[in-house]
C-alpha positions in Angstrom: -18.0 -12.3 10.2 -16.3 -10.3 7.4 -15.5 -6.6 8.0 -17.8 -4.1 6.4 -16.4 -1.3 4.2 -17.3 1.4 6.8 -15.4 -0.5 9.5 -12.4 -0.8 7.2 -12.5 2.9 6.3 -12.5 3.7 10.0 -9.5 1.4 10.6 -7.7 3.1 7.7 -8.3 6.5 9.4 -6.9 5.1 12.7 -3.7 3.8 10.9 -3.3 7.2 9.2 -3.1 8.9 12.6 0.3 7.3 13.0 1.3 7.4 9.4 -0.6 10.2 7.6 -1.2 10.2 3.9 -0.4 13.3 1.9 -3.4 13.8 -0.3 -1.8 17.1 -1.5 -4.2 18.8 -3.9 -6.1 15.9 -5.3 -9.5 17.0 -6.6 -11.2 14.2 -4.5 -12.5 14.3 -1.0 -10.2 12.1 1.2 -13.2 10.2 2.8 -14.6 9.3 -0.6 -11.2 7.9 -1.6 -11.0 5.8 1.6 -14.6 4.6 1.0 -13.8 3.6 -2.6 -10.7 1.6 -1.5 -12.5 0.0 1.5 -15.4 -1.1 -0.8 -13.0 -2.5 -3.4 -11.0 -4.5 -0.8 -14.1 -5.8 0.9 -15.4 -7.0 -2.5 -12.0 -8.6 -3.2 -12.1 -10.4 0.1 -15.7 -11.6 -0.5 -14.6 -13.0 -3.9 -12.2 -15.2 -2.0 -14.9 -17.0 0.0 -14.1 -20.3 -1.6 -10.3 -19.9 -0.9 -8.7 -21.8 1.9 -7.7 -19.7 4.9 -4.0 -20.0 3.9 -4.7 -19.1 0.3 -6.8 -16.1 1.4 -4.0 -14.8 3.7 -1.4 -15.5 1.0 -3.4 -13.6 -1.6 -4.0 -10.6 0.7 -0.3 -10.6 1.6 0.6 -10.5 -2.1 -1.8 -7.7 -2.7 -0.4 -5.7 0.3 3.2 -6.3 -0.8 2.4 -5.1 -4.3 0.8 -2.0 -3.0 3.7 -1.2 -0.6 6.1 -1.7 -3.5 4.1 0.5 -5.8 3.9 3.2 -3.0 7.7 3.0 -2.6 8.3 3.4 -6.3 5.9 6.3 -6.6 7.4 8.0 -3.6 11.0 7.7 -4.9 9.9 8.9 -8.3 8.2 11.9 -6.8 11.2 12.8 -4.7 13.5 12.5 -7.7 11.2 14.6 -9.8 11.5 17.4 -7.3 15.2 16.9 -6.7 14.7 16.0 -3.1 16.8 13.4 -1.2 15.2 10.0 -0.8 16.3 9.6 2.7 19.0 7.4 4.2 16.9 4.2 4.5 15.6 4.3 0.9 19.0 5.3 -0.4 20.6 2.4 1.4 18.0 0.0 0.0 18.6 1.4 -3.5 22.4 1.1 -3.1 22.0 -2.5 -2.0 19.8 -3.4 -4.9 22.3 -1.7 -7.3 25.3 -3.5 -5.9 23.6 -7.0 -5.7 21.5 -7.6 -8.8 20.8 -11.2 -7.7 19.4 -10.1 -4.4 15.8 -10.3 -5.6 16.1 -13.8 -7.2 14.2 -15.4 -4.3 
């Protein structure tokens, strides 16, 4: 039985207890943004009904990886824009990528 958007939004809130999202001063209610995302992801999952189990997991993993990468890029851009340090883990990752341009070749 697929997860319903309200259940997914509730799970998102639980995850945020350990890793809160800084909504800053966005002009949107946080719960409406969660509901919007939960609805979109549930629709995406429903559209994969004809996918094999492996293809569904691979697709969802690819979408998750893209979102994590996008979040990392936006976070680093925001820190740089405000002249803040990126932190030792991100800085180490960026240094590794700069010194080994072939590291992302697969």
